[in-house]
Each structure stands twice: as C-alpha cells, then as structure tokens.
C-alpha positions in Angstrom: 0.0 0.0 0.0 1.4 3.3 -1.0 1.8 6.3 1.3 -0.8 8.3 -0.6 -3.3 5.6 -0.3 -2.7 5.2 3.5 -3.2 9.0 4.0 -6.4 8.9 1.9 -7.8 6.1 4.0 -6.9 7.7 7.3 -8.4 11.1 6.3 -11.6 9.4 5.0 -11.9 7.6 8.3 -11.3 10.8 10.2 -14.0 12.6 8.3 -16.4 9.7 9.1 -15.5 9.8 12.8 -16.0 13.6 12.9 -19.4 13.3 11.2 -20.6 10.6 13.6 -19.5 12.8 16.5 -21.3 15.8 15.1 -24.5 13.7 14.8 -24.2 12.5 18.3 -23.7 16.0 19.7 -26.7 17.2 17.7 -28.9 14.5 19.2 -27.7 15.1 22.7 -28.2 18.8 22.2 -31.8 18.4 21.1 -32.6 16.3 24.1 -30.8 18.7 26.4 -32.7 21.7 25.0 -36.0 20.0 25.4 -35.2 19.1 29.0 -34.0 22.6 29.7 -37.2 24.1 28.1 -39.4 21.8 30.1 -37.6 22.6 33.4 -37.8 26.4 32.7 -41.6 26.1 32.0 -42.1 24.1 35.2 -40.1 26.6 37.3 -42.1 29.5 35.8 -45.4 27.8 36.5 -44.3 27.0 40.1 -43.3 30.7 40.6 -46.5 32.1 39.1 -48.7 29.8 41.2 -46.7 30.8 44.3 -47.1 34.5 43.5 -50.9 34.1 43.0 -51.4 31.9 46.1 -52.8 33.3 49.3 -50.3 35.9 50.6 -48.3 36.0 47.4 -46.8 39.3 46.4 -48.4 39.5 43.0 -51.8 38.5 44.4 -51.6 41.3 47.0 -50.6 43.9 44.4 -53.5 42.8 42.1 -56.0 42.8 45.0 -54.9 46.3 46.1 -55.3 47.7 42.6 -58.6 46.1 41.9 -59.9 47.4 45.3 -58.7 50.9 44.5 -60.2 50.8 41.0 -63.5 49.4 42.2 -63.7 52.0 45.0 -63.0 54.9 42.8 -64.7 53.8 39.6 -66.7 56.7 38.1 -65.6 59.2 40.7 -62.5 60.6 39.1 -60.8 60.4 35.7 -57.9 57.9 35.4 -54.5 59.2 34.6 -51.4 57.3 33.4 -49.9 57.5 36.9 -52.8 55.5 38.3 -51.7 52.4 36.4 -48.3 52.3 38.1 -44.8 52.5 36.8 -44.4 50.5 33.6 -40.7 50.4 34.1 -40.9 48.4 37.5 -41.0 44.6 37.6 -44.7 44.4 38.5 -45.7 47.9 37.4 -45.7 49.3 40.9 
C-alpha cells in the first residue's frame, strides 16, 4: 500500500468519525434543549402559582389595585400614573 493511499484512507476515516461525533452531539443537544425548556416552563409555572397563592406578592398587588379601581370607579378620571410605573417589575 502506497503512502498516498494510506493517507487517503486515514483522512476518510477521520471525516467519518467527525461526522458521527457531530450527529451524536446534535442528538444530545436536542434532548438537552427539550429538557431545559421543560424545566424552565415548570419553574415559571411554580413561581407564578406561588405568586398568585394566598399571601403571594403578585396577588396582594392585584387585589390592592382592583380594590382601588373598584372603590374609585366613576368618581375621578384615570391618569397614566394611576396604572403604576411601567418600568418596574410588577408595574408598581
């Protein structure tokens, strides 16, 4: 077997190995992404449920705003400042 033939075989085998590794990495990445996405969704739902549960911060803010709006409905015009600061996390 000539030197050129040996090099050609080795380089061909190397390209096949790299291709197989790339396919394996893509498959593992897809499963990892789906797992990460599912975990992020579950964590977000858990946080949202905790915030809206009895005594949760978001629930208290919403209840206070609804109470104020219901108590003052029809008695005075609403200005932009009545809706809170849109730059804050919860619009407070």
